[in-house]
C-alpha positions in Angstrom: 0.0 0.0 0.0 1.8 3.1 -1.2 1.1 6.6 -0.2 -0.4 8.7 -3.0 1.5 12.0 -3.4 -1.7 13.6 -4.6 -3.6 12.4 -1.6 -0.8 13.4 0.8 -0.7 16.8 -0.7 -4.4 17.2 -0.4 -4.7 15.9 3.1 -1.4 16.9 4.7 0.5 19.1 2.3 -1.1 22.4 3.4 -0.8 21.6 7.0 2.8 20.7 6.7 3.7 23.7 4.6 2.0 25.9 7.3 3.9 24.2 10.1 7.1 24.6 8.1 6.5 28.3 7.7 5.7 28.6 11.4 8.8 26.7 12.4 11.0 28.7 10.0 9.6 31.9 11.6 10.6 30.7 15.0 14.1 29.8 13.9 14.5 33.1 12.1 13.4 35.1 15.2 15.6 33.1 17.5 18.7 33.3 15.3 18.3 37.0 14.4 17.9 38.0 18.1 20.8 35.7 19.1 23.2 37.4 16.6 22.0 40.8 17.5 23.0 40.4 21.2 26.1 38.4 20.2 27.6 40.8 17.7 25.7 44.1 18.3 27.9 46.9 19.3 25.3 48.4 21.6 25.4 45.2 23.6 29.2 44.8 23.7 29.8 45.5 27.4 26.6 43.6 28.4 27.7 40.6 26.4 31.2 40.8 27.9 29.6 40.6 31.3 26.9 38.0 30.7 28.2 35.8 27.9 25.9 33.4 26.0 23.3 33.6 28.7 22.4 37.1 27.4 22.0 35.8 23.8 19.9 32.8 24.7 17.6 34.6 27.1 16.8 37.3 24.6 16.5 34.9 21.6 14.1 32.7 23.6 12.2 35.8 24.6 11.6 36.7 21.0 10.2 33.2 20.3 8.0 33.6 23.4 6.6 36.9 22.1 5.8 35.4 18.7 4.0 32.3 20.1 2.2 34.3 22.8 0.9 36.4 20.0 -0.2 33.5 17.8 -1.6 31.3 20.6 -4.6 33.7 21.0 -5.7 33.8 17.4 -7.0 30.2 17.2 -9.2 30.9 20.2 -11.0 33.7 18.3 -13.9 31.4 17.4 -16.2 34.0 15.9 -13.4 35.1 13.6 -12.7 31.5 12.5 -16.5 30.9 11.9 -16.6 34.0 9.8 -13.6 33.0 7.7 -15.0 29.5 7.2 -18.3 30.8 6.0 -16.9 33.7 4.1 -16.9 33.6 0.3 -13.5 35.2 0.3 -11.9 32.0 1.5 -12.8 29.9 -1.5 -10.0 27.4 -1.3 -11.0 24.2 0.4 -7.4 23.6 1.5 -7.3 27.0 3.2 -10.6 26.4 5.0 -9.4 23.0 6.2 -6.4 24.7 7.8 -8.9 26.4 10.1 -9.9 22.9 11.3 -6.4 22.6 12.8 -6.8 25.7 14.9 -6.9 23.7 18.2 -3.8 21.7 17.2 -2.0 25.0 16.3 -3.0 26.5 19.7 -1.6 23.4 21.5 1.6 23.6 19.4 2.1 27.2 20.4 1.4 26.4 24.0 4.0 23.6 24.1 6.5 25.9 22.4 5.8 28.6 25.1 6.5 26.0 27.8 9.8 24.8 26.2 11.2 28.2 25.6 10.0 29.5 29.0 12.2 26.8 30.6 15.1 27.9 28.4 14.4 31.6 29.1 14.4 31.0 32.9 17.6 28.9 32.9 19.4 31.6 30.8 18.3 34.3 33.2 19.5 32.4 36.2 22.9 32.2 34.5 22.7 35.9 33.8 22.0 36.6 37.5 25.1 34.7 38.5 27.2 36.4 35.9 26.0 39.8 37.0 27.3 38.9 40.5 30.5 37.2 39.5 31.5 39.7 36.9 30.7 42.8 38.9 32.7 45.8 37.9 32.7 49.3 39.3 33.4 50.6 35.8 29.9 49.8 34.7 27.7 50.4 37.8 24.7 51.5 35.6 24.9 48.3 33.6 25.3 45.8 36.5 22.2 44.7 38.5 24.3 43.4 41.4 25.5 45.9 44.1 28.7 44.0 44.8 30.7 41.0 43.7 29.1 37.7 44.9 25.8 39.2 45.8 23.6 36.9 43.9 25.8 33.9 44.4 25.0 33.8 48.1 21.4 34.8 47.9 20.1 34.1 44.4 16.5 33.4 45.4 16.2 36.6 47.5 17.4 38.7 44.6 14.9 37.1 42.3 11.9 37.9 44.5 12.8 41.5 45.2 12.8 42.6 41.5 9.8 43.2 39.3 11.1 40.9 36.4 12.0 38.2 38.9 8.8 38.2 40.9 6.5 38.4 37.8 8.6 35.7 36.2 8.1 33.3 39.1 4.4 33.9 39.1 4.2 33.4 35.3 6.1 30.1 35.6 3.6 28.9 38.3 0.6 30.0 36.2 2.1 28.3 33.1 2.7 25.1 35.1 -0.9 25.0 36.3 -2.2 25.6 32.8 0.0 23.0 31.2 -0.6 20.2 33.7 -4.4 20.8 33.8 -4.4 20.6 30.0 -3.3 17.0 29.9 -5.9 14.5 28.7 -6.1 12.7 32.0 -7.1 15.8 33.9 -9.4 17.1 31.2 -11.2 13.7 31.1 -11.5 13.2 34.9 -12.2 16.8 35.9 -12.9 19.3 33.2 -13.6 22.0 35.8 -9.9 22.1 36.8 -8.9 22.5 33.1 -11.5 25.2 32.5 -10.6 27.3 35.6 -6.8 27.0 35.3 -6.9 27.8 31.6 -8.7 31.0 32.2 -5.6 32.2 34.1 -4.2 33.1 30.7 -5.3 36.7 31.3 -3.2 36.9 34.4 -0.3 35.4 32.5 -0.6 38.1 29.7 -0.9 40.9 32.2 2.2 39.8 34.1 4.0 39.4 30.8 3.4 43.0 30.0 4.7 44.0 33.5 7.6 41.6 33.3 9.6 43.6 30.8 9.1 47.0 32.6 12.0 46.3 35.1 14.7 47.4 32.6 17.3 44.9 33.8 19.1 44.5 30.5 20.5 47.7 29.1 22.2 48.8 25.9 24.8 51.4 25.2 23.3 54.6 23.8 26.4 56.7 22.9 28.2 54.5 20.3 29.6 57.5 18.4 31.1 59.2 21.4 32.2 55.9 23.0 32.9 53.1 20.5 32.8 49.8 22.4 36.2 48.8 23.7 37.8 52.2 22.9 40.7 53.9 24.8 39.8 56.7 27.2 43.0 58.7 28.1 41.2 60.8 30.7 40.1 57.7 32.6 43.6 56.2 32.3 45.2 59.3 33.9 42.5 59.6 36.5 42.6 56.0 37.6 46.3 55.2 37.2 45.6 52.3 34.8 48.4 50.6 32.8 48.1 50.8 29.0 49.9 49.2 26.1 53.2 50.7 24.8 51.4 51.7 21.6 49.2 54.0 23.7 52.2 55.2 25.8 53.9 56.5 22.7 50.8 58.3 21.5 49.8 59.7 24.9 52.9 60.1 27.0 51.2 62.4 29.4 48.4 59.9 30.2 50.6 56.9 31.0 51.7 56.6 34.6 52.9 53.0 34.2 54.3 51.1 31.3 52.4 48.1 29.9 54.2 44.7 29.9 56.0 44.3 26.5 55.1 40.6 26.2 51.3 41.2 26.2 49.6 42.1 22.9 47.3 45.0 22.5 43.7 44.1 23.3 41.7 43.6 20.1 38.8 46.0 21.0 41.3 48.8 21.2 42.5 48.5 17.6 40.6 48.3 14.4 41.9 48.7 10.9 45.4 49.6 12.3 44.2 52.7 14.1 43.3 53.3 17.8 39.7 54.2 18.7 39.6 57.0 21.2 36.7 57.7 23.5 35.4 61.2 24.0 33.2 60.2 27.0 32.2 57.4 29.3 29.7 54.8 28.0 26.1 55.5 28.8 23.5 52.8 29.2 19.7 52.9 29.1 16.9 50.4 29.3 15.0 49.1 26.3 11.6 50.4 25.5 9.2 47.5 26.3 8.2 45.7 23.1 6.2 42.7 24.4 3.0 44.7 24.6 3.4 45.4 20.9 3.3 41.7 20.2 0.4 40.7 22.4 -1.8 43.8 22.6 -3.3 43.3 19.1 -4.4 39.6 19.6 -5.4 40.2 23.2 -7.6 43.2 22.2 -9.1 41.1 19.4 -9.8 38.3 21.7 -11.3 40.6 24.4 -13.5 42.4 21.7 -14.7 39.0 20.5 -15.5 37.9 24.1 -17.5 41.1 24.6 -19.4 40.5 21.3 -20.1 36.9 22.4 -21.3 38.1 25.8 -23.7 40.7 24.2 -24.9 38.1 21.7 -25.6 35.5 24.3 -26.9 37.6 27.2 -30.5 36.6 26.6 -31.6 33.2 27.7 -33.1 30.8 25.2 -36.6 29.3 25.3 -36.4 25.6 26.0 -39.3 23.9 24.2 -38.7 20.3 25.2 -36.4 18.0 27.0 -36.1 14.3 25.9 -34.4 11.6 27.8 -32.8 9.0 25.5 -31.3 5.6 26.3 -27.7 5.3 27.6 -27.7 8.6 29.5 -28.3 10.9 26.6 -30.3 14.0 26.9 -31.8 16.0 24.1 -32.6 19.7 24.6 -34.7 21.6 22.0 -34.7 25.4 22.1 -35.7 28.6 20.4 -33.8 31.9 20.2 -34.6 35.0 18.3 -32.5 35.7 15.2 -30.5 32.5 15.8 -29.0 31.1 12.6 -26.6 28.2 12.2 -25.2 25.9 9.5 -25.2 22.1 9.7 -22.1 20.8 11.5 -21.6 23.8 13.7 -21.6 23.8 17.5 -22.7 26.1 20.4 -21.6 26.7 23.9 -24.1 26.2 26.7 -24.0 28.1 29.9 -26.4 27.4 32.8 -25.8 29.7 35.8 -27.6 27.4 38.2 -25.2 24.6 37.3 -22.0 26.8 37.4 -21.6 30.5 37.5 -18.6 30.5 35.2 -18.3 27.1 33.6 -19.7 26.5 30.1 -19.4 23.6 27.6 -19.5 23.1 23.8 -22.1 20.8 22.2 -22.7 20.1 18.5 -26.0 21.1 17.0 -28.1 18.1 16.1 -30.9 20.3 14.7 -30.4 23.6 13.0 -33.1 26.3 12.5 -34.5 26.7 9.0 -36.8 29.1 7.1 -39.8 27.1 8.2 -38.9 26.2 11.8 -36.9 28.2 14.4 -36.2 25.2 16.7 -32.7 24.0 17.2 -31.3 21.3 19.5 -28.4 19.5 21.0 -27.8 16.0 22.3 -25.5 15.7 25.3 -24.2 12.5 27.1 -24.3 12.6 30.9 -20.7 11.8 31.7 -19.5 14.4 34.2 -20.5 16.7 37.1 -21.7 19.5 34.9 -23.9 17.3 32.7 -25.3 15.5 35.7 -26.3 18.7 37.5 -27.7 20.0 34.2 -29.8 16.9 33.7 -31.1 17.0 37.3 -32.2 20.6 36.8 -34.0 19.8 33.5 -35.6 16.6 34.7 -37.9 16.7 37.7 -37.1 13.0 38.3 -34.3 11.2 36.5 -36.5 8.1 36.1 -39.2 9.9 34.1 -40.0 9.0 30.5 -39.2 10.6 27.3 -40.5 14.1 26.7 -41.3 16.0 29.9 -42.0 19.6 31.0 -43.9 20.8 27.9 -43.8 24.5 26.9 -46.7 25.6 29.2 -44.4 24.7 32.2 -41.7 27.1 31.2 -41.2 28.4 34.8 -39.6 25.0 35.7 -36.7 25.3 33.3 -33.5 26.9 34.5 -32.1 29.8 32.6 -29.9 28.6 29.7 -27.7 30.8 27.6 -26.3 29.8 24.2 -23.1 31.2 22.7 -22.5 30.6 19.1 -22.7 29.1 16.6 -19.1 28.3 15.8 -17.6 26.5 12.8 -16.4 22.9 12.6 -15.0 20.6 9.8 -18.4 19.1 9.2 -19.7 22.1 7.5 -17.7 20.9 4.5 -19.6 17.6 4.3 -22.4 19.1 2.1 -19.8 20.7 -0.2 -18.4 17.4 -1.6 -20.1 15.5 -4.3 -19.5 12.3 -2.3 -19.0 12.2 1.5 -18.1 9.4 3.9 -19.3 10.2 7.5 -18.0 7.9 10.3 -19.4 8.2 13.8 -18.5 6.4 17.0 -21.1 6.4 19.7 -22.1 10.0 20.7 -19.8 11.2 18.0 -22.9 10.9 15.7 -24.1 14.4 16.8 -22.4 16.4 14.1 -23.9 14.3 11.4 -27.4 14.5 12.9 -27.7 18.2 11.9 -26.5 17.2 8.4 -29.1 14.5 8.2 -31.8 16.8 9.5 -30.8 19.3 6.8 -31.0 16.7 4.1 -34.5 15.7 5.4 -35.6 19.3 4.7 -34.2 19.2 1.2 -31.1 17.9 -0.4 -31.2 19.2 -4.0 -29.8 22.6 -3.2 -26.5 21.1 -2.0 -23.6 19.8 -4.0 -23.7 16.4 -2.1 -25.0 13.6 -4.3 -24.0 10.5 -2.3 -23.5 10.0 1.4 -22.0 7.0 3.1 -23.0 7.0 6.7 -21.2 4.6 9.1 -22.2 4.5 12.8 -20.5 2.3 15.3 -22.0 1.7 18.7 -21.4 -0.6 21.6 -25.1 -0.7 22.8 -28.0 -1.5 20.6 -30.1 1.1 22.4 -27.7 3.9 21.3 -29.1 3.6 17.8 -32.4 4.9 19.1 -31.0 8.4 19.5 -31.5 9.1 15.8 -33.3 6.0 14.6 -36.5 8.0 13.7 -34.4 10.5 11.8 -32.6 7.9 9.7 -35.9 6.1 8.9 -37.6 9.3 7.8 -34.7 10.3 5.6 -34.6 6.7 4.2 -38.4 6.8 3.4 -38.1 10.3 1.9 -35.3 9.3 -0.5 -37.2 6.2 -1.6 -40.3 8.3 -2.3 -38.1 10.6 -4.4 -36.6 7.7 -6.3 -33.1 8.3 -4.9 -32.5 5.3 -2.6 -28.8 5.4 -3.6 -28.4 8.9 -2.2 -27.5 7.6 1.3 -25.8 4.4 2.2 -26.4 3.6 5.9 -24.3 1.0 7.7 -24.8 0.5 11.5 -22.3 -1.6 13.4 -22.8 -3.1 16.8 -19.3 -3.7 18.1 -20.1 -5.5 21.4 -22.9 -8.1 21.6 -23.5 -11.7 22.7 -25.7 -12.6 19.8 -28.0 -11.3 17.0 -29.9 -8.2 18.1 -32.2 -5.7 16.4 -33.7 -2.3 17.0 -37.1 -3.0 18.6 -40.0 -1.5 16.7 -41.8 -2.3 13.5 -40.9 1.1 11.9 -37.2 0.3 12.2 -37.1 -2.6 9.8 -35.2 -0.5 7.3 -32.4 0.0 9.9 -32.4 -3.6 11.1 -31.6 -4.7 7.6 -28.5 -2.4 7.7 -27.4 -3.5 11.2 -24.2 -5.5 11.2 -22.4 -7.3 14.1 -18.8 -6.5 14.7 -16.5 -3.7 13.6 -16.2 -2.3 10.1 -13.5 -3.7 7.8 -12.2 -0.3 6.9 -9.8 -1.3 4.1 -12.5 -3.2 2.2 -15.0 -0.3 2.8 -12.6 2.2 1.3 -11.9 0.0 -1.7 -15.6 -0.4 -2.4 -16.3 3.3 -2.1 -13.3 4.1 -4.4 -14.5 1.5 -6.9 -18.0 3.0 -7.0 -16.8 6.6 -7.3 -13.9 6.5 -9.7 -11.8 9.6 -10.2 -13.8 11.6 -7.7 -12.8 13.5 -4.6 -14.5 12.1 -1.5 -14.7 14.0 1.8 -14.0 11.7 4.8 -15.4 13.0 8.1 -14.9 11.3 11.5 -16.1 12.0 15.0 -15.2 9.4 17.4 -12.4 7.6 19.2 -8.8 8.3 18.2 -8.3 4.7 17.2 -10.9 4.9 14.5 -9.7 8.3 13.5 -6.1 7.2 13.0 -7.2 4.2 10.8 -9.3 6.5 8.6 -6.6 9.1 8.4 -4.1 6.5 7.2 -6.4 4.9 4.7 -7.3 8.4 3.2 -3.6 8.8 2.3 -3.2 5.5 0.6 -3.4 5.4 -3.2 -5.9 3.3 -5.1 -6.2 2.0 -8.7 -9.4 3.9 -9.3 -8.1 7.4 -9.3 -10.3 8.2 -6.3 -8.9 10.7 -3.8 -10.0 10.8 -0.1 -9.7 14.1 1.9 -9.7 13.5 5.6 -11.5 15.7 8.2 -11.8 15.0 11.8 -13.6 16.2 14.9 -12.4 14.9 18.3 -14.5 15.2 21.5 -11.6 14.1 23.7 
């Protein structure tokens, strides 16, 4: 099985080119800043004092500025949803890059962690060098007050300075954010992840303050005092020995001869002439530049959050709540002027469950021109969903639809933020699409199926392969009615080949079926075991020669990796698979 270059370019090429550009940008910033502090004349005396620690600390800081700037952009969800739906972004490859926004955010976060460690280590070396290389000649340049100050009490010196104190707090905040972002903590306690991740605002505020200390300084009078030049006034005043070359030129300024066997220091001589100082070196702190990097993305993010708050400040009207098998709850709502596209998701916020916490859920029903109702399906798997279910259901043992609309006073206030874009918006823009769902991962495809039920002729999609894998037979009941109605509609319109439904029951002790006479069409498509993905891809490629097929997956990572690999494998039919994925991990 060989990888198709065309398939790889379509599925991975754009992503890899973007990552290569981002990586090159990081390398360029690091190397450019490193050379500036290593060779720059304005940093000559500072580099002589601190050595490579200066270069590494500043180079890593430039990389941190870049990634702190970029890390916020993927979190601007309204902007991403606008770009995805905008006609200006006509390239499918460009739109698919937006699907990697979360991955890019994580990549920037990992880069920030790595270079933060490098930055801190370099500054610890700088602190020791400030202390060990203390010189009374450059009191304005040196942070230490005397030789050996930081060597004996390094930690005290860190906490008494603004850069040191803010740096320590930022490291602690970054540590909390990174550890709470791991899969184990997100899966076991999403609350911890949510609360700690919102410390990013504290991190950015401290980052702006961090550079205001002015610890590292540059020389401002290079013309009057070329770095390493000879100052005859200082030599005479301080009774300093000088080379014989200077003694011959300035006999009145040389109290002691310089040893003949020592060569003239290189900084004193350039191009066979002596550089003379007209004044002492002057040093001043840099103008803070970090705020220039992060103020734009931070303001953009804050404006977006304000817009989202204004947009979602009115509670929705809950029309019905349906309890499905296997701890799945369906909530149907109405909101004025709410519009959404199939495949998008919303963020639900219920103050009675949590004052600050909110969670994303994929829309399973979108509003249309004829109906304003939209809905979500949520699986009760954590503290938030359990409390939310208990508030919606008077008794958890009650039946299906409860609390009709005339009992609105019993519903808690629910706020909806969104909608936001996802990869599944593209499923209707292919001529042929393969949609694979695992368990509750069927929710993004439910809105697509509902949209096709209202009318499919206005979309580019002409054939849909729908694969749904579940462990429990009862899970198919979540959308069994929807699948049956769509199946019947297409048969009535003489397009039974429009959708190919395959249901797989992965764990069972024997032959089972979905109970109910109206589900006979689904029972004939119910298979026991797991899909044979390679045979499935070959069959789809054979039936759709020389076409581009969109592959969409929402489910466990194991299934996702298999589909991703198969999408990049060439076939003899000239069929190209483009892989898209949504992960609810």
